[in-house]
VOBA-1610 file (N, C-alpha, C; in pm, whole numbers, padded with zeros to 5 digits, always signed):
BEGIN
Met+01657-00353+01392Met+01526-00374+01452Met+01541-00403+01601Ala+01650-00468+01640Ala+01671-00497+01781Ala+01678-00369+01863Glu+01742-00266+01809Glu+01752-00138+01879Glu+01615-00073+01895Arg+01535-00080+01790Arg+01399-00023+01799Arg+01316-00095+01902Val+01332-00228+01909Val+01258-00305+02010Val+01303-00265+02149Ala+01433-00244+02167Ala+01484-00201+02298Ala+01424-00067+02338Asp+01406+00021+02242Asp+01355+00155+02270Asp+01203+00162+02280Gly+01133+00089+02190Gly+00989+00107+02182Gly+00904-00018+02191Gly+00965-00132+02218Gly+00890-00256+02225Gly+00864-00316+02088Leu+00814-00438+02087Leu+00791-00509+01962Leu+00685-00444+01874Gly+00588-00380+01934Gly+00484-00313+01855Gly+00540-00202+01768Ser+00655-00148+01806Ser+00713-00037+01731Ser+00771-00078+01596Ile+00787-00207+01575Ile+00844-00253+01448Ile+00743-00326+01361Ala+00616-00323+01398Ala+00514-00399+01326Ala+00508-00363+01178Glu+00507-00234+01148Glu+00497-00193+01008Glu+00623-00231+00931Ile+00738-00210+00991Ile+00864-00248+00926Ile+00866-00399+00901Ala+00827-00475+01002Ala+00827-00621+00988Ala+00730-00667+00880Ala+00612-00608+00877Ala+00514-00647+00775Ala+00567-00616+00635Lys+00633-00502+00621Lys+00687-00466+00490Lys+00804-00556+00451Arg+00872-00614+00547Arg+00980-00707+00516Arg+00926-00847+00484Val+00809-00879+00536Val+00752-01012+00518Val+00667-01020+00392Phe+00590-00915+00363Phe+00495-00920+00253Phe+00534-00824+00141Ser+00494-00856+00021Ser+00519-00768-00094Ser+00430-00645-00085Pro+00469-00538-00152Pro+00385-00416-00151Pro+00243-00443-00200Ala+00229-00521-00305Ala+00095-00550-00359Ala+00010-00627-00258Tyr+00071-00719-00186Tyr-00002-00796-00085Tyr-00052-00703+00025Leu+00033-00610+00069Leu-00008-00517+00175Leu-00118-00423+00129Val-00118-00384+00002Val-00227-00301-00051Val-00357-00380-00049Ala-00350-00507-00089Ala-00470-00591-00093Ala-00512-00640+00045His-00418-00643+00139His-00444-00695+00275His-00388-00598+00380Pro-00444-00479+00391Pro-00390-00381+00486Pro-00393-00430+00631Glu-00479-00526+00659Glu-00487-00581+00793Glu-00363-00661+00832Ala-00279-00694+00734Ala-00159-00774+00761Ala-00064-00704+00857Ile-00060-00572+00855Ile+00029-00499+00946Ile-00018-00519+01090Glu-00146-00508+01113Glu-00199-00529+01249Glu-00181-00675+01292Glu-00202-00768+01198Glu-00181-00909+01230Glu-00036-00935+01267Arg+00057-00876+01194Arg+00200-00891+01223Arg+00231-00834+01361Lys+00168-00720+01393Lys+00189-00658+01524Lys+00143-00752+01635Gln+00028-00815+01617Gln-00023-00907+01719Gln+00071-01026+01738Val+00125-01077+01628Val+00221-01188+01636Val+00346-01143+01712Leu+00397-01026+01676Leu+00518-00975+01740Leu+00498-00952+01889Leu+00381-00904+01928Leu+00356-00875+02069Leu+00355-01001+02156Glu+00345-01117+02094Glu+00347-01243+02170Glu+00489-01296+02190Ile+00587-01231+02130Ile+00726-01276+02137Ile+00796-01206+02252Asp+00882-01279+02319Asp+00965-01220+02425Asp+01063-01123+02360Pro+01058-00995+02396Pro+01146-00896+02334Pro+01295-00931+02343Lys+01339-00987+02455Lys+01480-01025+02471Lys+01516-01136+02373Ala+01425-01232+02352Ala+01449-01340+02257Ala+01456-01285+02115Phe+01369-01189+02083Phe+01371-01127+01951Phe+01504-01055+01928Gln+01548-00980+02027Gln+01675-00908+02014Gln+01791-01005+01997Ala+01789-01115+02071Ala+01896-01215+02059Ala+01894-01279+01920Ala+01775-01306+01868Ala+01765-01364+01734Ala+01818-01268+01629Cys+01787-01140+01643Cys+01839-01039+01550Cys+01992-01039+01551Lys+02048-01045+01670Lys+02194-01043+01683Lys+02256-01166+01617Ile+02198-01282+01643Ile+02250-01406+01584Ile+02243-01400+01431Leu+02128-01356+01379Leu+02113-01347+01234Leu+02211-01249+01172Gln+02241-01143+01244Gln+02334-01043+01194Gln+02478-01094+01194Glu+02512-01176+01292Glu+02650-01219+01309Glu+02682-01353+01243Ala+02583-01437+01225Ala+02608-01572+01172Ala+02639-01567+01023Asp+02742-01638+00983Asp+02774-01651+00840Asp+02801-01799+00813Leu+02699-01865+00763Leu+02711-02008+00735Leu+02745-02037+00590Val+02760-01931+00510Val+02790-01949+00368Val+02913-02036+00345Pro+03022-02019+00422Pro+03139-02104+00398Pro+03114-02254+00422Leu+03005-02287+00489Leu+02976-02427+00519Leu+02878-02490+00421Leu+02817-02410+00335Leu+02711-02461+00248Leu+02758-02572+00155His+02882-02569+00112His+02931-02672+00020His+02933-02811+00084His+02920-02818+00215His+02917-02947+00284His+02781-03016+00274Leu+02677-02942+00239Leu+02544-03004+00229Leu+02541-03106+00116Lys+02495-03224+00147Lys+02490-03332+00049Lys+02350-03392+00041Val+02250-03308+00057Val+02111-03352+00052Val+02039-03272-00055Pro+01932-03327-00113Pro+01855-03248-00209Pro+01809-03118-00142Thr+01829-03007-00211Thr+01803-02877-00151Thr+01722-02789-00246Leu+01613-02735-00194Leu+01532-02638-00266Leu+01548-02505-00195Val+01591-02405-00269Val+01601-02268-00217Val+01487-02191-00283Leu+01389-02154-00203Leu+01269-02090-00253Leu+01253-01955-00185Cys+01229-01853-00266Cys+01210-01719-00208Cys+01114-01639-00296Gly+01075-01526-00242Gly+00991-01434-00316Gly+01074-01325-00381Glu+01027-01278-00493Glu+01095-01172-00567Glu+01120-01047-00481Phe+01025-01016-00392Phe+01035-00895-00311Phe+01070-00925-00166Asp+01135-01037-00140Asp+01175-01074-00005Asp+01282-00976+00043Gln+01251-00902+00147Gln+01348-00808+00203Gln+01426-00867+00320Ala+01372-00970+00384Ala+01441-01031+00498Ala+01557-01119+00451Thr+01533-01198+00348Thr+01638-01279+00285Thr+01623-01258+00134Pro+01681-01152+00082Pro+01659-01113-00058Pro+01708-01216-00158Pro+01651-01212-00280Pro+01691-01307-00384Pro+01842-01321-00404Pro+01921-01213-00405Pro+02066-01234-00422Pro+02127-01323-00314Leu+02079-01311-00191Leu+02127-01398-00084Leu+02084-01543-00109Asn+01959-01560-00148Asn+01910-01695-00177Asn+01983-01757-00296Lys+02013-01677-00397Lys+02089-01727-00512Lys+02228-01770-00469Gln+02288-01694-00378Gln+02419-01731-00326Gln+02413-01866-00256Ile+02310-01887-00178Ile+02293-02016-00111Ile+02280-02127-00215Ala+02194-02107-00313Ala+02175-02210-00416Ala+02304-02237-00493Asp+02381-02134-00520Asp+02507-02152-00592Asp+02609-02232-00512Lys+02602-02225-00380Lys+02701-02292-00294Lys+02664-02435-00260Val+02538-02473-00280Val+02493-02608-00248Val+02485-02688-00379Ala+02570-02786-00392Ala+02576-02866-00515Ala+02440-02931-00544Gly+02394-02913-00668Gly+02271-02977-00712Gly+02144-02915-00659Ser+02153-02800-00595Ser+02033-02738-00541Ser+01947-02682-00653Arg+01822-02660-00619Arg+01728-02599-00713Arg+01683-02465-00655Tyr+01681-02362-00739Tyr+01642-02227-00697Tyr+01508-02193-00761Val+01414-02148-00680Val+01284-02104-00729Val+01255-01968-00668Glu+01224-01871-00753Glu+01187-01737-00708Glu+01044-01711-00751Leu+00957-01685-00655Leu+00817-01661-00687Leu+00795-01514-00721Pro+00753-01484-00843Pro+00731-01345-00885Pro+00625-01276-00800Gly+00652-01152-00765Gly+00554-01072-00693Gly+00535-01109-00548Cys+00618-01196-00495Cys+00600-01246-00359Cys+00705-01187-00265Gly+00670-01178-00137Gly+00761-01131-00034Gly+00830-01247+00036His+00856-01230+00165His+00935-01324+00244His+00857-01450+00285Cys+00727-01446+00278Cys+00650-01558+00332Cys+00557-01620+00228Pro+00613-01693+00130Pro+00531-01753+00025Pro+00415-01840+00073Pro+00430-01918+00182Pro+00315-01999+00224Pro+00192-01916+00260Leu+00213-01793+00310Leu+00100-01706+00343Leu+00054-01624+00224Glu+00151-01576+00147Glu+00120-01482+00040Glu+00077-01549-00091Gln+00142-01658-00124Gln+00111-01730-00249Gln+00109-01881-00221Pro+00012-01927-00143Pro+00014-02068-00102Pro+00009-02168-00217Glu-00067-02138-00322Glu-00076-02232-00434Glu+00058-02245-00507Gln+00121-02132-00533Gln+00251-02134-00602Gln+00358-02200-00514Phe+00351-02172-00385Phe+00444-02233-00290Phe+00430-02385-00293Leu+00307-02433-00282Leu+00284-02577-00282Leu+00326-02640-00415Ala+00302-02571-00524Ala+00343-02624-00656Ala+00495-02640-00661Ala+00568-02543-00608Ala+00714-02551-00607Ala+00762-02666-00519Ile+00699-02682-00404Ile+00737-02791-00312Ile+00704-02926-00377Lys+00586-02937-00434Lys+00547-03062-00498Lys+00641-03097-00612Gly+00679-02996-00691Gly+00772-03020-00799Gly+00908-03068-00749Phe+00948-03019-00636Phe+01078-03056-00578Phe+01075-03199-00523Val+00968-03235-00455Val+00963-03369-00396Val+00906-03473-00492Gly+00865-03429-00611Gly+00821-03523-00714Gly+00678-03566-00701Leu+00592-03484-00646Leu+00448-03520-00637Leu+00372-03466-00756
//
C-alpha cells in the first residue's frame, strides 16, 4: 500500500483499505464506508502513512510476547485482513494466560462494525 500511496496518493487506496477494515457484508450494507475511509485517509500525512506501513512490515515482536505478564485479551474479527485471525491466534498462544475472542462475520474494526459484541467481549474480559 505504501507504493500505491507514493504513486497515487492516499485516495488511491481507499477501496483497498475499506476492504481490509470491514467485512464484505458490512460493505454491502454500508457502501458509504469506502468514501468515509477515503476521507479519513486523505487527512493523513502520506509520508507518515508510508513510514507506518514500513514499520508494520518489518517489525516482528512475536519473539517478545512471552515476556508479557499482564491480563491480555486478543480480540479480532473473523474477516480481519489487516491482522488476520491466524496472526491473532499466534499472539494469544505466545502470551501466557491470554484470552482469544474472534467475532464472527466481523472485519478489522469491531468497535465500528459490531459495537455491541465488541463491548460484550471487553466487559467479559474486565469482569463487568
